[in-house]
PLY file of the C-alpha trace (Angstrom):
ply
format ascii 1.0
element vertex 110
property float x
property float y
property float z
element edge 109
property int vertex1
property int vertex2
end_header
-17.25 1.60 17.87
-20.69 2.20 16.55
-21.42 4.98 14.11
-24.79 5.88 12.72
-26.51 2.83 11.25
-23.54 0.62 12.16
-21.73 1.86 9.06
-18.23 1.26 10.41
-18.59 -2.52 10.57
-20.33 -2.53 7.19
-17.46 -0.44 5.78
-14.89 -3.01 6.89
-17.04 -5.89 5.66
-17.44 -4.37 2.19
-13.76 -3.40 2.06
-12.50 -6.89 2.89
-15.08 -8.66 0.74
-14.27 -6.47 -2.28
-10.51 -6.81 -1.90
-10.33 -10.51 -1.11
-12.82 -11.58 -3.76
-10.95 -9.71 -6.45
-7.59 -11.04 -5.26
-8.99 -14.57 -5.22
-9.96 -14.18 -8.89
-6.32 -13.51 -9.66
-4.92 -16.23 -7.43
-7.30 -18.99 -8.46
-7.99 -18.23 -12.12
-5.37 -15.67 -13.14
-7.95 -12.95 -13.81
-6.22 -9.66 -13.00
-8.59 -6.70 -12.75
-6.37 -4.27 -10.79
-9.42 -3.28 -8.71
-8.69 -5.09 -5.45
-6.77 -2.21 -3.78
-9.77 0.07 -4.24
-11.89 -1.76 -1.66
-11.97 1.16 0.82
-12.90 3.60 -1.93
-15.66 1.35 -3.20
-16.99 0.85 0.34
-17.01 4.60 0.95
-18.99 5.28 -2.21
-21.40 2.38 -1.62
-22.16 3.43 1.97
-22.42 7.10 1.06
-24.91 6.21 -1.66
-26.85 4.04 0.82
-27.02 6.80 3.44
-27.21 10.00 1.38
-28.05 9.00 -2.17
-26.49 10.34 -5.35
-26.09 13.86 -3.94
-23.93 12.48 -1.13
-21.78 10.60 -3.63
-21.29 13.80 -5.64
-20.25 15.68 -2.48
-17.83 12.87 -1.51
-16.30 12.86 -4.99
-15.89 16.66 -4.97
-14.17 16.48 -1.59
-11.86 13.76 -2.89
-10.71 15.69 -5.95
-10.55 19.11 -4.33
-7.78 21.28 -5.75
-7.81 23.72 -2.82
-4.10 23.61 -2.07
-1.00 25.45 -3.22
0.02 24.23 -6.66
3.65 23.82 -5.56
2.49 20.56 -3.88
1.89 19.08 -7.35
5.67 18.73 -7.73
6.13 16.13 -4.95
2.75 14.56 -5.74
3.84 13.61 -9.25
7.63 13.43 -8.94
8.47 11.99 -5.51
7.58 8.34 -6.07
9.05 8.10 -9.61
12.23 9.74 -8.28
12.53 7.26 -5.41
12.02 4.31 -7.78
14.44 5.74 -10.34
17.17 6.38 -7.78
16.65 2.93 -6.27
17.06 1.29 -9.69
20.10 3.46 -10.46
21.69 2.58 -7.11
21.03 -1.14 -7.64
22.57 -1.07 -11.11
25.59 0.89 -9.85
26.06 -1.75 -7.14
26.28 -4.45 -9.82
22.75 -5.84 -9.79
21.14 -6.64 -13.13
18.35 -4.36 -14.30
15.09 -5.94 -13.07
12.33 -6.86 -15.48
9.34 -4.65 -14.76
6.61 -6.46 -16.67
3.80 -4.19 -15.52
5.43 -1.42 -17.58
6.20 -3.47 -20.67
3.03 -5.61 -20.62
0.45 -3.81 -18.43
-2.58 -5.89 -19.45
-1.02 -9.32 -19.25
0 1
1 2
2 3
3 4
4 5
5 6
6 7
7 8
8 9
9 10
10 11
11 12
12 13
13 14
14 15
15 16
16 17
17 18
18 19
19 20
20 21
21 22
22 23
23 24
24 25
25 26
26 27
27 28
28 29
29 30
30 31
31 32
32 33
33 34
34 35
35 36
36 37
37 38
38 39
39 40
40 41
41 42
42 43
43 44
44 45
45 46
46 47
47 48
48 49
49 50
50 51
51 52
52 53
53 54
54 55
55 56
56 57
57 58
58 59
59 60
60 61
61 62
62 63
63 64
64 65
65 66
66 67
67 68
68 69
69 70
70 71
71 72
72 73
73 74
74 75
75 76
76 77
77 78
78 79
79 80
80 81
81 82
82 83
83 84
84 85
85 86
86 87
87 88
88 89
89 90
90 91
91 92
92 93
93 94
94 95
95 96
96 97
97 98
98 99
99 100
100 101
101 102
102 103
103 104
104 105
105 106
106 107
107 108
108 109
């Protein structure tokens, strides 16, 4: 698969390099930046800037945060995942499991 300027292979290269380098920082030295999962996003913005400049990045960002949808979809967007996690924890506790320690909530920057 070859796209213009070979951007597809470069996209995957940047994505994997970004993600793995940031995860290695955490694994080897305990430095947690919480940026590793954003490798595809970073690659998209880097390649868009390379191909189209700052105007292309602005267009990409506007497309990514577009609010052109029915507002009723905000309900599942914000409530579905917390509801699933909450019901899973409730079910586990009702089945006799101890309440798990969720350190990312109690100590997010540790």
